VODREN-137938 format. One record per residue (C-alpha): residue number from 1; residue in three letters; x, y, z. Coordinates in nm, 4 decimals. Last residue first. Layout:
<rs>
[NUM 'ALA' [X Y Z]]
...
</rs>
This chain:
<rs>
[306 'LYS' [11.7382 10.8831 5.2016]]
[305 'LEU' [11.8819 10.7664 5.5479]]
[304 'GLN' [12.2029 10.5847 5.3762]]
[303 'THR' [12.4891 10.7221 5.5744]]
[302 'LEU' [12.3059 10.6594 5.9111]]
[301 'ASP' [12.2729 10.2961 5.8324]]
[300 'LEU' [11.9630 10.2161 6.0383]]
[299 'ARG' [11.9303 9.9541 6.3112]]
[298 'ILE' [11.6186 9.7152 6.3108]]
[297 'ALA' [11.4391 9.6786 6.6244]]
[296 'PRO' [11.2611 9.3376 6.7141]]
[295 'GLY' [10.8995 9.3115 6.7091]]
[294 'ILE' [10.5752 9.4541 6.8792]]
[293 'THR' [10.4868 9.8104 6.8144]]
[292 'PRO' [10.6979 9.7760 6.4988]]
[291 'THR' [11.0792 9.9178 6.4817]]
[290 'VAL' [11.2972 10.1473 6.3114]]
[289 'THR' [11.6356 10.2425 6.4641]]
[288 'ALA' [11.8608 10.5375 6.4719]]
[287 'SER' [12.2029 10.6149 6.6323]]
[286 'SER' [12.4429 10.8970 6.6946]]
[285 'LEU' [12.2333 11.1644 6.5124]]
[284 'LYS' [12.2969 11.5270 6.4352]]
[283 'PHE' [12.5346 11.4510 6.1320]]
[282 'SER' [12.2692 11.2125 5.9837]]
[281 'PRO' [12.0105 11.4758 5.9435]]
[280 'PHE' [11.7108 11.5208 6.2055]]
[279 'ILE' [11.4709 11.7832 6.0406]]
[278 'ASN' [11.5056 11.6169 5.6813]]
[277 'PHE' [11.5209 11.2770 5.8627]]
[276 'VAL' [11.1597 11.3138 5.9771]]
[275 'VAL' [11.0524 11.4109 5.6349]]
[274 'ARG' [11.2279 11.0930 5.5001]]
[273 'ALA' [11.0432 10.8768 5.7378]]
[272 'ASN' [10.6982 11.0121 5.6238]]
[271 'GLU' [10.7935 10.9368 5.2610]]
[270 'LEU' [10.9161 10.5989 5.3511]]
[269 'LEU' [10.5986 10.5029 5.5410]]
[268 'LYS' [10.3716 10.6055 5.2487]]
[267 'GLU' [10.6030 10.4384 5.0039]]
[266 'LYS' [10.6048 10.0887 5.1934]]
[265 'ASP' [10.2396 10.0851 5.1983]]
[264 'TRP' [10.0532 10.0898 5.5086]]
[263 'SER' [9.9596 9.7806 5.7095]]
[262 'VAL' [10.2366 9.8369 5.9736]]
[261 'LYS' [10.0959 10.1796 6.0451]]
[260 'GLY' [10.2610 10.5200 6.0156]]
[259 'ILE' [10.5442 10.7219 6.1329]]
[258 'LEU' [10.5387 10.7270 6.5156]]
[257 'LEU' [10.8109 10.8985 6.6722]]
[256 'HIS' [11.0489 10.8723 6.9809]]
[255 'VAL' [11.3237 11.1253 7.0318]]
[254 'ASN' [11.6182 11.0318 7.2529]]
[253 'ARG' [11.8514 11.3012 7.4131]]
[252 'THR' [11.8951 11.0959 7.7425]]
[251 'ASP' [11.6911 11.3343 7.9388]]
[250 'ASP' [11.4118 11.3388 7.6635]]
[249 'LEU' [11.3747 11.5311 7.3451]]
[248 'ARG' [10.9908 11.6030 7.2528]]
[247 'TYR' [10.8172 11.5715 6.9217]]
[246 'GLU' [10.4825 11.7099 6.8091]]
[245 'LEU' [10.3381 11.5696 6.4918]]
[244 'ARG' [10.1168 11.7691 6.2388]]
[243 'GLY' [9.9330 11.4874 6.0646]]
[242 'ARG' [9.6045 11.6349 5.9317]]
[241 'GLU' [9.4232 11.6489 6.2558]]
[240 'ILE' [9.7303 11.8580 6.3959]]
[239 'GLU' [9.7132 12.0930 6.1142]]
[238 'ASP' [9.3199 12.1666 6.1769]]
[237 'LEU' [9.4025 12.2270 6.5260]]
[236 'VAL' [9.6570 12.4606 6.4148]]
[235 'LYS' [9.4322 12.6593 6.2219]]
[234 'GLU' [9.1635 12.6676 6.4925]]
[233 'PRO' [9.4326 12.8099 6.7164]]
[232 'HIS' [9.4954 13.1241 6.5060]]
[231 'ASP' [9.6365 13.3700 6.7278]]
[230 'THR' [9.8946 13.1123 6.8574]]
[229 'VAL' [10.0403 12.9348 7.1611]]
[228 'THR' [10.0384 12.5789 7.0416]]
[227 'GLY' [10.3433 12.6656 6.7733]]
[226 'THR' [10.5618 12.4061 6.9496]]
[225 'LYS' [10.7939 12.6924 7.0297]]
[224 'PRO' [10.5271 12.9241 7.1551]]
[223 'GLU' [10.4201 12.6843 7.4313]]
[222 'PRO' [10.0930 12.5338 7.5349]]
[221 'MET' [10.1421 12.3085 7.8551]]
[220 'LYS' [10.0956 11.9494 7.7757]]
[219 'GLY' [10.4175 11.7835 7.8859]]
[218 'LYS' [10.2457 11.5977 8.1510]]
[217 'PRO' [10.4589 11.7531 8.4365]]
[216 'GLY' [10.3488 12.1063 8.2738]]
[215 'LEU' [9.9851 12.0650 8.2534]]
[214 'ILE' [9.8984 12.0365 8.6200]]
[213 'ARG' [10.1627 12.2811 8.7550]]
[212 'ALA' [10.0699 12.5243 8.4611]]
[211 'ILE' [9.6887 12.5115 8.5556]]
[210 'LYS' [9.6739 12.8668 8.6791]]
[209 'ALA' [9.9364 12.9946 8.4174]]
[208 'VAL' [9.6498 12.9274 8.1732]]
[207 'LYS' [9.5036 13.2477 8.3032]]
[206 'PRO' [9.8146 13.4529 8.2103]]
[205 'MET' [9.8148 13.2581 7.8788]]
[204 'LEU' [9.4692 13.3683 7.7498]]
[203 'ALA' [9.5910 13.6624 7.5706]]
[202 'PRO' [9.8574 13.4540 7.3836]]
[201 'THR' [9.5988 13.2277 7.2465]]
[200 'ALA' [9.5894 12.8715 7.3447]]
[199 'ILE' [9.6384 12.5196 7.2312]]
[198 'ALA' [9.6551 12.2093 7.4312]]
[197 'ILE' [9.7681 11.8494 7.2970]]
[196 'ASP' [9.7122 11.4921 7.4024]]
[195 'PHE' [9.3634 11.5427 7.5728]]
[194 'ASP' [9.1663 11.4275 7.8643]]
[193 'ILE' [9.3482 11.5876 8.1474]]
[192 'LYS' [9.2243 11.5760 8.5049]]
[191 'LYS' [9.3058 11.8116 8.7945]]
[190 'THR' [8.9287 11.8267 8.8639]]
[189 'LYS' [8.8951 12.1669 8.9814]]
[188 'ALA' [9.2002 12.3192 8.8055]]
[187 'ILE' [9.1159 12.1282 8.4839]]
[186 'GLU' [8.7443 12.2304 8.4806]]
[185 'GLU' [8.8439 12.6077 8.5325]]
[184 'ILE' [9.0752 12.6038 8.2531]]
[183 'LYS' [8.8186 12.4438 8.0233]]
[182 'ALA' [8.5598 12.7293 8.1078]]
[181 'GLU' [8.8241 13.0008 8.0665]]
[180 'ASP' [8.8995 12.8717 7.7110]]
[179 'LEU' [9.1764 12.6088 7.5932]]
[178 'VAL' [9.1699 12.4893 7.2366]]
[177 'VAL' [9.1672 12.0992 7.2576]]
[176 'ALA' [9.3898 11.8392 7.0787]]
[175 'LYS' [9.3011 11.4787 7.0571]]
[174 'ALA' [9.5846 11.2877 6.8536]]
[173 'LYS' [9.4585 11.0508 6.5770]]
[172 'LYS' [9.6919 10.7557 6.5288]]
[171 'GLY' [9.7766 10.6687 6.1521]]
[170 'THR' [10.0758 10.8894 6.2016]]
[169 'GLY' [10.0025 11.1564 5.9493]]
[168 'HIS' [10.0351 11.0891 5.5875]]
[167 'PRO' [10.2509 11.4001 5.4716]]
[166 'LEU' [10.3988 11.4228 5.8192]]
[165 'HIS' [10.4184 11.7817 5.9741]]
[164 'ILE' [10.6864 11.7853 6.2239]]
[163 'LEU' [10.6656 12.0048 6.5316]]
[162 'GLY' [10.9442 12.0921 6.8011]]
[161 'ARG' [11.0614 12.0307 7.1266]]
[160 'THR' [11.3984 12.0196 7.3192]]
[159 'SER' [11.5188 12.3385 7.1203]]
[158 'GLU' [11.9002 12.3924 7.0868]]
[157 'ASN' [11.9701 12.7195 7.2657]]
[156 'ALA' [12.2840 12.5863 7.4297]]
[155 'VAL' [12.3994 12.4254 7.0796]]
[154 'GLY' [12.3764 12.7859 6.9291]]
[153 'LYS' [12.7724 12.8008 6.8868]]
[152 'GLY' [12.9754 12.5014 6.9556]]
[151 'LYS' [12.9437 12.1482 7.0822]]
[150 'ARG' [12.7386 11.8664 7.0011]]
[149 'LYS' [12.6223 11.5421 7.1883]]
[148 'ALA' [12.4674 11.3101 6.9161]]
[147 'LEU' [12.0758 11.2843 6.9098]]
[146 'ASN' [11.9401 10.9271 6.9689]]
[145 'LEU' [11.6436 10.8486 6.7374]]
[144 'HIS' [11.3715 10.5896 6.7692]]
[143 'LEU' [11.1436 10.5591 6.4757]]
[142 'GLU' [10.8196 10.3816 6.5208]]
[141 'VAL' [10.5893 10.1637 6.2867]]
[140 'SER' [10.2538 10.1066 6.4515]]
[139 'GLY' [10.0863 9.7858 6.5020]]
[138 'ASP' [9.7520 9.6827 6.3015]]
[137 'PHE' [9.6475 9.4043 6.5475]]
[136 'ARG' [9.7883 9.0666 6.6395]]
[135 'SER' [10.1169 9.2206 6.6753]]
[134 'GLN' [10.4410 9.0456 6.5863]]
[133 'SER' [10.6079 9.2877 6.3357]]
[132 'VAL' [10.9080 9.1103 6.1882]]
[131 'GLU' [10.7750 9.1325 5.7969]]
[130 'LYS' [10.6412 9.4994 5.8072]]
[129 'VAL' [10.9683 9.6187 5.9732]]
[128 'LEU' [11.1526 9.4216 5.7050]]
[127 'GLU' [11.0501 9.6355 5.4301]]
[126 'ILE' [11.1060 9.9585 5.6108]]
[125 'ALA' [11.4450 9.8449 5.6900]]
[124 'GLU' [11.5349 9.7925 5.3321]]
[123 'GLU' [11.4222 10.1410 5.2413]]
[122 'LEU' [11.6156 10.2993 5.5256]]
[121 'ARG' [11.9356 10.1049 5.4484]]
[120 'TYR' [12.0197 9.8629 5.7200]]
[119 'LEU' [12.3186 9.8365 5.9654]]
[118 'LYS' [12.4158 9.4831 6.0340]]
[117 'GLY' [12.5305 9.3707 6.3946]]
[116 'LYS' [12.3363 9.0651 6.3955]]
[115 'ASP' [12.1706 9.0081 6.0601]]
[114 'LEU' [11.7806 9.0172 6.0948]]
[113 'LYS' [11.5752 8.7165 5.9737]]
[112 'GLU' [11.6584 8.5500 6.2930]]
[111 'LYS' [11.4538 8.7829 6.4812]]
[110 'VAL' [11.1432 8.6353 6.3468]]
[109 'LYS' [11.2424 8.2988 6.5049]]
[108 'GLN' [11.3216 8.4395 6.8221]]
[107 'TYR' [10.9700 8.6368 6.8372]]
[106 'ARG' [10.8085 8.2955 6.7667]]
[105 'ALA' [11.0029 8.1313 7.0342]]
[104 'SER' [10.8758 8.3847 7.2913]]
[103 'HIS' [11.0777 8.6620 7.4291]]
[102 'SER' [11.2188 8.6955 7.7804]]
[101 'SER' [11.5010 8.4469 7.7092]]
[100 'LYS' [11.5617 8.1732 7.9603]]
[99 'PRO' [11.9014 8.1920 8.1468]]
[98 'LYS' [12.1305 7.8774 8.0880]]
[97 'VAL' [12.1412 7.6814 8.4217]]
[96 'PRO' [12.4642 7.6025 8.5790]]
[95 'THR' [12.5093 7.2557 8.6736]]
[94 'LYS' [12.5580 7.2566 9.0480]]
[93 'VAL' [12.8613 7.0983 9.2100]]
[92 'SER' [13.0552 7.4245 9.2407]]
[91 'LYS' [12.7429 7.5731 9.4048]]
[90 'GLU' [12.7463 7.2891 9.6558]]
[89 'GLU' [13.1059 7.3459 9.7521]]
[88 'GLN' [13.0541 7.7204 9.7802]]
[87 'ARG' [12.7684 7.6643 10.0208]]
[86 'GLN' [12.9894 7.4107 10.2362]]
[85 'ALA' [13.2662 7.6853 10.2506]]
[84 'LYS' [13.0133 7.9273 10.3564]]
[83 'LYS' [12.8633 7.7128 10.6442]]
[82 'GLN' [13.2216 7.6129 10.7667]]
[81 'LYS' [13.3180 7.9709 10.7783]]
[80 'ARG' [13.0101 8.0825 10.9529]]
[79 'ARG' [13.0714 7.8088 11.2185]]
[78 'GLU' [13.4169 7.9204 11.2539]]
[77 'LEU' [13.3052 8.2680 11.3231]]
[76 'LYS' [13.0587 8.1589 11.5780]]
[75 'SER' [13.3249 8.0059 11.7536]]
[74 'GLU' [13.5193 7.6890 11.8508]]
[73 'PRO' [13.3441 7.4602 11.5938]]
[72 'GLU' [13.2552 7.1325 11.7519]]
[71 'ALA' [13.4739 6.8184 11.6567]]
[70 'LYS' [13.2939 6.5808 11.4670]]
[69 'VAL' [13.2612 6.2158 11.6453]]
[68 'PRO' [13.3093 5.9492 11.3682]]
[67 'HIS' [13.0284 5.7230 11.3017]]
[66 'ILE' [13.1656 5.4247 11.1494]]
[65 'ALA' [13.4998 5.4272 11.3131]]
[64 'ALA' [13.3611 5.5356 11.6358]]
[63 'VAL' [13.1388 5.2252 11.6291]]
[62 'GLU' [13.4269 5.0083 11.5489]]
[61 'ALA' [13.6385 5.1498 11.8348]]
[60 'PRO' [13.3651 5.1009 12.0940]]
[59 'LYS' [13.2115 5.4336 12.2081]]
[58 'THR' [13.2705 5.5899 12.5454]]
[57 'ALA' [13.0490 5.8105 12.7678]]
[56 'LEU' [13.1742 5.8447 13.1218]]
[55 'THR' [12.9179 5.7961 13.3551]]
[54 'LYS' [12.7164 6.0501 13.5627]]
[53 'ALA' [12.4418 5.9768 13.8021]]
[52 'GLY' [12.6023 5.6405 13.9035]]
[51 'LYS' [12.6096 5.7510 14.2684]]
[50 'GLU' [12.9920 5.7062 14.2661]]
[49 'VAL' [13.0203 5.9250 13.9481]]
[48 'GLU' [12.7920 6.1842 14.0839]]
[47 'LEU' [13.0076 6.2000 14.3941]]
[46 'ALA' [13.3268 6.2422 14.2044]]
[45 'GLU' [13.1719 6.5085 13.9991]]
[44 'GLU' [13.0803 6.6869 14.3045]]
[43 'VAL' [13.4272 6.6733 14.4418]]
[42 'GLU' [13.5680 6.8110 14.1392]]
[41 'GLU' [13.3228 7.0935 14.1158]]
[40 'ASP' [13.4124 7.2171 14.4713]]
[39 'GLU' [13.0822 7.3722 14.5831]]
[38 'TYR' [12.9821 7.0802 14.7663]]
[37 'GLN' [12.5955 7.0039 14.8358]]
[36 'VAL' [12.5205 6.8293 15.1665]]
[35 'VAL' [12.1679 6.6774 15.2385]]
[34 'GLY' [12.1373 6.4128 14.9491]]
[33 'LYS' [12.0665 6.1263 15.1822]]
[32 'GLY' [12.4008 5.9608 15.0820]]
[31 'VAL' [12.5674 6.2741 15.1243]]
[30 'ARG' [12.4342 6.3003 15.4834]]
[29 'ASP' [12.5725 5.9518 15.5586]]
[28 'GLY' [12.8969 6.0479 15.4097]]
[27 'ALA' [12.9301 6.3557 15.6332]]
[26 'GLU' [12.8390 6.1501 15.9556]]
[25 'ARG' [13.1159 5.9078 15.8602]]
[24 'LYS' [13.3530 6.1662 15.8083]]
[23 'LEU' [13.2651 6.3442 16.1287]]
[22 'SER' [13.3278 5.9899 16.3066]]
[21 'ALA' [13.6453 5.9588 16.1432]]
[20 'GLU' [13.7705 6.3009 16.2810]]
[19 'SER' [13.6321 6.2488 16.6210]]
[18 'GLU' [13.8176 5.9063 16.6197]]
[17 'GLU' [14.1470 6.0602 16.5136]]
[16 'GLN' [14.1094 6.3401 16.7900]]
[15 'ALA' [14.0513 6.0800 17.0497]]
[14 'LEU' [14.3275 5.8929 16.9395]]
[13 'ARG' [14.5531 6.1958 16.9354]]
[12 'GLU' [14.4387 6.3100 17.2843]]
[11 'GLU' [14.4960 5.9570 17.4195]]
[10 'ASP' [14.8466 5.9237 17.2819]]
[9 'LEU' [14.9226 6.2671 17.4203]]
[8 'ILE' [14.8054 6.1584 17.7821]]
[7 'ASN' [14.9886 5.8443 17.7497]]
[6 'LYS' [15.3163 6.0437 17.6574]]
[5 'THR' [15.2671 6.2779 17.9658]]
[4 'ASP' [15.2318 5.9624 18.1923]]
[3 'LYS' [15.5446 5.8081 18.0666]]
[2 'THR' [15.7605 6.1186 18.1189]]
[1 'MET' [15.8958 6.3275 17.8452]]
</rs>
């Protein structure tokens, strides 16, 4: 290579270096003025550090020891796990609260008169029911019977409704009406029922069918099984007023009956109860209780119902 050629190459190299240096200075000036924005993240971060816009946050060792930095959960699942663990920890620390009884202190005190788990003779239960009554009015005495599930002949035809003639009535007057055409039209128009028992003659039953959808769901439809479809409606009405009681078996095979008032003599209540147990003897029952309108229930010994 000749000397002239070498000089030319050196001059070209120097010119190139000067050009690059000039471009860098120009770019640096433009960066200082906020003109250029680099897409490269590393370059941008370096520029921000140089300008003082972003500094590395560091804590002295003493501060870090007092306020340790908690690591952020990696995902929502981690956060949920942490919250669940925190709730369980709080729950384990809490002192369990004893559930409050729904009954008053007075009720609880009266209930202490009954032996838990004991089955009472009928006569003894009638005496106790008068003592444990909590109503401020003259409450009723109720019998609650659960019929046992039976198998065998005739069980399928077992009636779910029937009549009981209590010698002393229930102490509560049931309102009974003898249906006629005018009453049927009134019920069909207003869809209102202002009675407890409806009585009708067999000849009137085709017209009573007009209001069957109103009376049926309320259990007020006249039926031959209950004696409310009869050729002698006035006689049935008189029997109801004198203490004839209709019962109904519900879906869980329970029968609920009123047998008198708390204020009645024990003998009157016993006589009514014994009539009920003549219709529902012990072999038909799985359990029986006697209770006041407001007060604890007294379980009966099914082997001593008389």
